[in-house]
C-alpha positions as CSV (number, residue, x, y, z in Angstrom):
1,M,-0.1,-0.2,0.0
2,P,1.4,3.6,-1.0
3,K,2.2,5.7,1.6
4,N,0.7,9.3,2.0
5,K,2.8,12.3,1.9
6,E,2.6,12.7,5.9
7,Q,4.2,9.0,6.1
8,K,6.8,10.0,3.7
9,R,7.6,13.3,5.6
10,D,8.0,10.9,9.2
11,I,10.2,8.9,7.1
12,L,12.3,11.6,5.7
13,A,12.7,13.3,9.3
14,D,13.6,10.0,10.7
15,L,16.1,9.0,8.1
16,K,17.7,12.8,8.3
17,D,17.9,12.5,12.2
18,K,19.7,8.7,11.9
19,I,22.0,10.2,8.8
20,S,22.7,12.9,11.3
21,R,23.5,10.8,14.6
22,S,25.5,8.0,12.4
23,K,29.3,7.7,12.7
24,S,29.3,6.0,9.6
25,I,26.8,4.4,7.1
26,V,26.7,1.0,4.9
27,F,24.8,0.5,2.2
28,T,23.4,-3.5,1.3
29,T,21.7,-4.9,-1.0
30,F,19.2,-7.7,0.7
31,D,17.4,-9.2,-2.1
32,A,17.6,-12.9,-1.2
33,L,17.3,-12.3,2.3
34,G,14.1,-13.9,4.0
35,V,12.2,-12.2,6.6
36,K,13.9,-14.4,9.2
37,D,17.2,-13.1,8.0
38,N,16.5,-9.6,8.1
39,E,15.8,-9.8,11.9
40,E,18.6,-11.9,13.1
41,L,20.6,-9.2,11.4
42,R,18.7,-6.4,13.0
43,K,19.3,-8.3,16.4
44,S,22.8,-8.5,16.0
45,L,23.2,-5.2,14.5
46,K,21.4,-3.4,17.5
47,K,23.9,-5.4,20.0
48,E,26.7,-3.3,18.1
49,N,24.8,-0.3,18.7
50,G,24.0,-0.1,14.7
51,E,20.4,-0.1,13.1
52,Y,19.4,-2.0,9.7
53,Y,17.1,0.2,8.0
54,V,15.1,-0.5,5.0
55,S,13.3,2.5,3.0
56,K,12.8,3.5,-0.5
57,K,15.9,4.8,-2.8
58,T,14.0,7.7,-3.5
59,L,13.3,8.5,-0.1
60,M,16.8,7.8,1.3
61,D,18.1,9.9,-1.8
62,I,16.5,13.0,-0.5
63,A,17.3,12.4,2.8
64,F,21.5,12.2,2.0
65,K,20.9,14.7,-0.3
66,D,20.2,17.0,2.4
67,S,23.0,15.4,4.1
68,N,26.0,17.4,2.4
69,I,27.5,13.9,1.4
70,S,29.8,13.7,-0.9
71,D,29.7,11.5,-4.3
72,L,26.6,9.8,-3.2
73,D,23.7,8.9,-5.9
74,I,21.5,6.0,-4.4
75,K,19.5,5.8,-7.2
76,N,22.6,4.3,-8.9
77,L,23.2,1.5,-6.2
78,P,22.3,-2.0,-7.6
79,G,18.8,-3.7,-6.9
80,K,16.9,-3.3,-3.0
81,V,18.9,-1.4,-1.0
82,A,19.4,-1.4,2.7
83,V,21.1,1.7,5.0
84,V,23.0,-0.1,7.9
85,F,23.9,3.0,10.6
86,A,27.0,2.9,13.2
87,Y,25.8,5.0,16.2
88,E,29.3,4.6,18.1
89,D,31.7,2.4,16.6
90,E,32.2,3.2,13.0
91,V,33.3,-0.6,12.2
92,S,31.8,-2.8,14.0
93,P,28.4,-2.9,12.3
94,A,30.2,-3.5,9.2
95,K,32.1,-6.4,11.0
96,V,28.9,-7.5,11.5
97,V,27.5,-7.5,8.2
98,F,30.3,-8.6,6.9
99,N,30.4,-11.6,9.6
100,F,26.3,-12.4,8.7
101,K,27.3,-12.0,5.1
102,K,30.1,-15.2,5.4
103,D,26.9,-17.4,6.8
104,K,24.3,-16.4,4.2
105,E,26.6,-16.6,0.8
106,G,24.9,-14.5,-2.2
107,K,21.9,-13.2,0.0
108,I,23.2,-10.2,1.2
109,S,26.5,-8.0,-0.2
110,F,27.9,-4.5,0.1
111,V,27.3,-1.6,-2.7
112,G,28.9,1.1,-0.3
113,G,29.4,3.5,2.3
114,V,29.8,6.2,4.0
115,L,32.7,7.3,6.0
116,D,33.6,11.2,7.3
117,G,31.1,12.4,5.2
118,N,32.5,10.7,1.8
119,F,31.1,7.9,-0.2
120,I,33.1,4.8,-0.2
121,S,32.9,1.8,-2.5
122,A,31.6,-1.5,-1.7
123,S,35.6,-2.9,-2.1
124,E,36.6,-0.3,0.9
125,V,33.4,-1.3,2.8
126,E,34.6,-4.7,3.1
127,N,38.5,-3.7,3.9
128,L,37.0,-1.7,6.8
129,A,35.0,-4.7,8.3
130,Q,38.2,-6.6,8.2
131,L,39.9,-4.1,10.4
132,P,40.4,-5.0,14.3
133,S,38.0,-3.6,16.7
134,K,38.6,-0.7,18.8
135,Q,39.3,-2.9,21.5
136,E,41.6,-5.1,19.9
137,L,43.6,-2.1,18.7
138,Y,43.5,-1.2,22.7
139,A,45.0,-4.4,23.7
140,K,47.8,-4.2,20.9
141,V,48.7,-0.8,21.7
142,V,48.5,-1.4,25.7
143,G,50.9,-4.3,24.5
144,S,53.4,-2.3,22.7
145,L,53.5,0.1,25.5
146,N,54.0,-2.7,28.0
147,A,56.7,-4.6,26.1
148,P,59.8,-2.7,26.9
149,V,58.7,-2.3,30.8
150,S,58.5,-6.1,30.6
151,G,62.0,-6.9,28.5
152,F,63.7,-4.5,31.0
153,V,62.3,-6.5,33.9
154,N,63.1,-9.5,32.4
155,V,67.1,-8.4,32.1
156,L,67.3,-7.3,35.6
157,A,65.6,-10.4,37.0
158,G,68.2,-12.2,34.2
159,N,71.0,-10.8,36.4
160,I,69.2,-11.8,39.8
161,R,68.6,-15.5,38.5
162,G,72.4,-15.6,37.3
163,L,73.6,-14.5,40.6
164,V,71.5,-17.2,42.3
165,N,72.7,-20.0,40.4
166,V,76.3,-19.3,40.7
167,L,75.8,-18.9,44.2
168,K,73.9,-22.5,44.0
169,A,76.7,-23.8,42.0
170,V,79.4,-22.5,44.7
171,S,77.1,-24.5,47.8
172,E,76.9,-27.7,45.8
173,K,81.0,-27.6,45.3
174,K,81.5,-27.3,48.9
């Protein structure tokens, strides 16, 4: 059933709000996804503070034109397009879709995205999805910062271990 003008205005206002709040946006095709798969994806994205949103391309195009995103033409994206909004972490919703895509091969695919106000291609979105999460990066930084300290402690402990071994050998000789 077609939507009336008031419903379309509400959808536009909702879309503009979501666009303004999101840190990154991913566009996917979902032609072969069933209702069960769509709901599963929505739940997975909600856990990562993301949102899966489906609307007509014309309404999305109007909403995105007002958002000052460069090089974006939604009408030229292939197939039915769904939008994944990332509200906290720029990468985690793309990771969720990427992992979901592995399980549902051929049913969903990336067609592009928006990062820092610029349109990015599907391959760039896929590369973004394969980046480590913020928590993994934090752990690597902490490990890198901690490595010199650990090495220094091991060197100091090595001298003491050497002294203990020499004293032990001397005591065994006597």
